[in-house]
C-alpha positions in Angstrom: 12.0 11.2 -36.7 14.4 10.6 -34.2 17.1 11.1 -35.7 16.5 14.9 -36.3 14.4 15.6 -33.4 16.1 16.3 -29.7 15.0 13.7 -27.3 13.1 16.7 -25.2 11.4 17.5 -28.0 10.3 13.9 -28.8 9.2 13.6 -25.0 7.0 16.8 -25.3 5.5 15.4 -28.8 4.7 11.9 -26.8 3.4 13.3 -23.6 0.3 14.9 -25.3 -0.8 11.4 -26.8 -3.3 9.3 -25.6 -2.5 6.5 -23.6 -3.7 3.8 -26.1 -1.3 5.6 -28.5 1.7 5.9 -26.4 1.5 1.7 -26.2 1.1 1.6 -30.0 4.1 3.7 -30.0 6.4 1.7 -28.3 6.1 -0.9 -31.5 7.5 1.9 -34.1 11.0 1.7 -32.9 13.7 0.3 -30.5 14.3 3.8 -29.2 10.6 4.0 -28.8 10.2 1.5 -27.1 13.3 1.9 -24.8 12.0 5.6 -24.2 7.9 4.8 -23.6 9.1 1.9 -21.1 11.5 3.8 -19.1 10.8 4.4 -15.4 11.6 7.8 -16.1 9.4 8.4 -18.8 6.2 6.3 -17.2 7.1 9.0 -13.8 7.1 11.9 -15.4 4.1 11.6 -18.0 2.2 10.8 -14.8 3.4 13.6 -13.3 2.5 16.1 -16.1 -1.1 14.8 -16.1 -1.6 15.2 -12.2 -0.7 18.4 -12.7 -2.0 19.1 -15.8 -5.2 21.9 -15.7 -6.8 20.7 -18.8 -7.0 16.5 -18.5 -10.6 15.4 -18.3 -11.7 14.3 -14.7 -12.6 10.6 -14.7 -14.3 8.0 -12.2 -13.7 4.4 -12.3 -17.4 2.8 -11.8 -17.8 -1.1 -11.0 -21.1 -2.8 -11.5 -22.6 -6.2 -11.0 -24.9 -8.0 -12.3 -26.8 -10.8 -10.7 -25.6 -13.5 -13.5 -22.3 -12.9 -11.5 -20.9 -10.4 -14.3 -18.5 -7.3 -13.4 -18.6 -4.3 -15.8 -15.8 -1.9 -15.4 -16.0 2.0 -16.7 -14.8 5.5 -17.1 -17.1 7.9 -16.4 -17.2 11.6 -16.6 -17.2 14.2 -14.0 -20.2 16.0 -15.5 -24.1 16.3 -14.2 -25.4 13.0 -15.7 -21.9 10.6 -14.9 -21.9 10.2 -18.6 -20.1 6.8 -19.8 -16.3 7.7 -21.3 -15.1 4.0 -21.8 -16.0 0.7 -21.2 -13.1 -1.2 -19.8 -12.6 -5.0 -21.1 -12.7 -7.4 -17.5 -10.1 -10.1 -18.1 -10.9 -12.0 -15.0 -13.3 -14.6 -13.9 -15.2 -13.9 -10.7 -15.9 -17.5 -10.0 -18.2 -18.1 -6.8 -17.8 -14.3 -5.5 -17.3 -10.6 -7.4 -13.9 -9.5 -6.8 -13.4 -6.7 -3.8 -11.9 -3.6 -4.8 -9.5 -2.3 -2.9 -8.8 1.1 -4.4 -7.8 3.0 -7.3 -4.6 5.2 -7.3 -2.8 6.6 -10.6 -4.5 4.4 -13.3 -3.8 1.1 -11.2 -6.7 0.0 -9.4 -6.2 -2.9 -7.3 -8.5 -5.8 -6.6 -8.9 -8.8 -4.1 -10.3 -12.2 -5.1 -12.2 -13.8 -1.6 -13.2 -17.5 -1.5 -15.2 -18.6 1.2 -14.3 -15.5 3.3 -10.4 -16.1 2.6 -8.3 -13.7 0.5 -6.4 -16.0 -2.1 -4.8 -13.6 -4.6 -4.3 -9.8 -5.1 -4.5 -8.1 -8.6 -2.8 -4.6 -9.8 -4.5 -3.8 -12.8 -4.3 -0.7 -15.3 -7.0 -1.4 -17.6 -5.6 1.0 -20.2 -2.3 -0.3 -21.1 -4.2 -3.8 -20.6 -1.9 -5.1 -17.9 -1.8 -6.9 -14.3 0.5 -8.1 -11.6 -1.1 -11.2 -9.8 -0.3 -11.4 -6.2 -0.4 -14.1 -4.1 -0.8 -13.1 -0.4 1.9 -14.7 2.1 -0.5 -15.3 4.7 -3.8 -17.0 3.9 -5.9 -14.5 6.2 -9.7 -14.6 6.3 -11.8 -11.4 6.9 -10.6 -10.3 10.2 -7.9 -8.2 8.3 -7.1 -4.5 7.1 -6.4 -3.9 3.4 -5.2 -0.8 2.1 -3.8 0.3 -1.1 -1.7 3.5 -2.4 1.0 5.1 -3.7 4.7 6.2 -1.9 5.9 9.6 -3.8 9.2 9.0 -2.4 10.3 6.1 -3.8 7.8 5.9 -6.8 6.0 2.6 -5.5 2.5 1.2 -5.3 1.9 -0.6 -2.3 -0.1 -3.0 -0.1 -0.5 -3.0 3.2 -2.4 -6.0 5.2 -3.1 -6.9 8.8 -4.2 -9.8 9.6 -5.6 -10.6 13.0 -6.0 -14.3 14.0 -8.1 -13.7 17.3 -11.1 -11.8 18.2 -11.9 -10.4 21.8 -13.1 -7.9 23.5 -10.3 -6.0 23.5 -7.4 -6.2 21.1 -4.3 -5.0 23.3 -3.2 -8.4 23.6 -3.7 -9.1 20.0 -0.2 -9.0 18.1 -1.8 -9.0 14.2 -0.1 -10.6 11.2 1.6 -7.3 9.4 3.1 -7.4 5.6 3.6 -5.3 2.9 3.5 -5.6 -0.7 6.0 -3.3 -3.0 5.4 -3.3 -6.8 9.2 -2.4 -7.7 10.3 -5.1 -5.2 8.1 -7.3 -6.0 7.4 -9.2 -2.7 6.1 -9.3 0.3 7.9 -8.3 3.5 6.9 -8.2 7.4 6.7 -5.0 9.2 7.8 -4.9 12.7 5.7 -4.1 15.2 7.0 -3.5 18.9 3.7 -2.9 20.4 0.1 -4.5 20.4 -2.1 -2.5 17.9 -5.7 -1.9 19.2 -7.2 -1.8 16.6 -10.3 -3.7 15.1 -12.7 -2.9 11.8 -15.8 -4.1 10.1 -14.9 -2.3 6.8 -12.5 -5.2 5.9 -11.4 -3.8 2.2 -13.5 -0.1 2.7 -10.5 2.6 3.0 -9.6 5.9 1.4 -5.9 6.9 0.0 -4.8 10.3 0.2 -2.2 12.9 0.9 0.5 9.6 1.0 -1.6 7.4 3.5 -4.5 5.1 3.1 -7.1 5.8 6.1 -9.8 3.2 7.6 -12.6 3.5 10.3 -11.4 1.2 13.3 -12.2 1.0 16.7 -10.0 1.8 19.1 -9.9 -0.8 22.0 -8.2 -0.1 25.6 -9.0 -1.8 29.1 -8.9 1.4 30.5 -10.9 3.7 27.8 -13.1 1.5 26.5 -13.6 1.3 22.9 -14.2 4.4 20.7 -14.0 5.2 16.8 -10.9 6.6 14.9 -9.6 6.8 11.4 -6.6 5.0 11.5 -4.2 6.1 8.9 -0.9 4.2 7.2 1.9 6.4 5.7 2.9 4.4 2.4 6.7 6.3 2.4 7.2 6.2 6.3 5.6 2.9 6.7 4.1 4.4 10.4 0.9 4.3 11.5 -1.4 7.4 12.4 -4.4 8.2 14.2 -6.7 10.8 13.2 -9.9 12.0 16.1 -13.3 11.8 15.0 -15.9 14.0 16.1 -17.2 13.1 19.3 -20.3 12.3 18.3 -19.3 9.7 16.2 -17.2 8.0 19.0 -19.5 5.0 19.8 -21.1 4.4 16.4 -20.8 1.1 15.0 -18.0 1.3 12.1 -20.0 -0.6 9.8 -22.8 2.5 10.1 -20.1 5.0 8.9 -18.5 5.6 5.1 -14.9 7.0 4.9 -15.0 9.0 1.7 -12.0 10.8 -0.1 -12.9 14.8 0.4 -12.1 16.7 -3.0 -8.9 14.7 -3.3 -7.0 16.8 -0.5 -9.5 15.2 2.6 -11.2 13.1 4.6 -14.9 12.9 5.1 -17.2 10.4 7.2 -20.9 9.8 6.2 -23.4 8.3 8.6 -26.9 7.9 7.6 -30.4 8.4 9.6 -33.9 7.2 8.9 -36.9 8.7 10.5 -39.4 10.4 8.5 -36.9 11.0 5.9 -33.2 9.9 5.1 -30.6 12.3 6.5 -26.9 12.1 5.6 -24.5 13.5 8.0 -21.4 14.6 6.3 -18.4 15.3 8.7 -15.6 17.0 6.4 -11.8 17.7 7.5 -11.9 20.9 6.1 -7.9 20.9 6.6 -6.6 17.4 6.5 -5.0 16.6 9.8 -6.4 19.0 12.0 -8.9 17.7 14.4 -10.9 21.0 14.8 -11.4 21.5 11.2 -13.8 19.0 11.2 -17.5 20.6 9.6 -21.0 19.1 9.5 -22.8 19.1 5.9 -26.5 17.5 6.0 -28.2 15.9 2.9 -32.3 15.3 3.6 -34.5 14.0 1.3 -37.6 11.8 1.3 -37.3 8.0 1.8 -40.1 6.7 -0.5 -39.5 3.3 1.0 -36.1 2.7 -0.5 -34.6 2.1 2.9 -31.4 4.1 3.9 -29.1 4.3 0.8 -25.7 3.4 0.8 -22.8 6.1 0.2 -20.3 5.5 -2.3 -18.1 9.0 -2.9 -18.0 12.8 -3.1 -17.6 14.3 -6.7 -17.6 18.2 -6.4 -20.4 19.3 -4.1 -22.3 16.0 -4.3 -23.0 12.5 -3.1 -23.4 9.6 -4.8 -25.5 7.1 -3.2 -26.3 3.5 -3.9 -30.2 2.9 -3.0 -31.1 -0.2 -1.5 -32.0 -1.8 -4.7 -29.0 -0.6 -6.4 -29.8 2.3 -8.2 -27.5 5.3 -8.3 -28.6 8.8 -7.3 -26.7 12.0 -6.9 -27.6 14.4 -3.6 -26.5 17.8 -4.2 -25.2 19.0 -0.8 -26.1 22.7 -1.6 -29.4 22.5 -3.1 -30.4 19.1 -1.4 -32.0 18.0 -4.9 -31.4 14.1 -5.6 -31.2 12.7 -9.0 -31.6 9.5 -10.2 -28.7 8.6 -12.1 -30.2 5.7 -14.2 -27.7 3.7 -13.7 -28.0 -0.2 -11.6 -25.7 -2.5 -10.1 -26.2 -5.6 -7.6 -26.5 -4.1 -4.6 -24.0 -3.7 -2.0 -21.2 -4.2 -5.0 -20.8 -1.0 -6.6 -17.6 0.7 -6.3 -16.6 4.5 -7.8 -13.7 6.6 -7.3 -11.6 8.9 -8.8 -9.5 7.4 -11.9 -6.0 8.8 -13.8 -5.0 7.9 -17.1 -1.5 6.7 -16.5 1.5 4.4 -17.9 1.9 2.8 -14.5 3.1 -1.5 -15.0 4.3 -0.8 -18.6 7.7 -1.6 -17.4 7.0 -4.2 -15.6 8.6 -7.5 -16.7 6.3 -9.7 -14.3 3.2 -8.0 -15.5 1.0 -10.0 -17.8 -0.3 -8.6 -21.0 -3.5 -9.6 -22.1 -4.8 -7.5 -25.0 -2.0 -6.4 -27.2 -0.4 -8.3 -29.2 3.4 -8.5 -30.2 2.8 -5.2 -32.7 1.5 -3.4 -29.4 -2.0 -3.2 -31.1 -5.2 -4.2 -29.4 -6.0 -8.3 -30.3 
């Protein structure tokens, strides 16, 4: 067919195919294999998916069992959070679960931690069944910031890591080791730091990526100003740090009591839960990203029913996804204040959810390991 149709028309046809069908098409001819696996096609396919108004909105959900099993699935962004597809998880958890660093453009970043040391990271695309295993250059403990995201300028996926080897009340004299992994380069490199970073966090693997930057809740320590909370960001393209002030009422809240979430894919929100006669979530939304004056408070209140304080998992549309103390997932409507049980359970404190976009990322990487397709591009 390629002998009779222009390449532009062939691409338009291929762009309309599901991911798994595209992978199978790589086995039909050398021409199609070269086209579909080319960085230009993969990038254009991603941009078409992002800009499309009719693609399905999906969420990644990771649930863990008491038997140390991890289950990954894609969920529809509908009222009941219905399952769309089960994902085959090809890794063994051994003594502990993997930490999910984040999901970006179909690529999931995992961290394998053994006895408080990060021994490896993984970039994983479950739809094309490929992954890249990444060994850290610095064997750091959990006194680390870790973030994952996309550099749109270089069309590259990056992992930023800061490791503090000293813990003290004031961090103004500590120089953390900082390293950045580039998927395009296939290696780590150091990030030069001319002055000490004065930040620390209790949320070592909890981050939010949006608008080209990864964000964390951090304490900013200064011998003159004392300690207060900020949103610390790292721009993946410019490779510089940025700081966003929080509402003053959150200045001295312990960071582990705050949850940083992506809000409508365009800004950030910070959740703080309290418990008196009922559970109350105070959700501060930055309506205009980067504009401190745009912080706006939303409140969700519901009966405790002996469950304690739930953990905020994410925001979808106008609903807050939460994990109850015993592991059940519920959804709270920020407008109606109604809370619904989604009848989904996972081992407490190990559930992860985040938006997911289907893509071909990793299909062109020679260092990526395949685990589900045979030489003909078909599911094994």
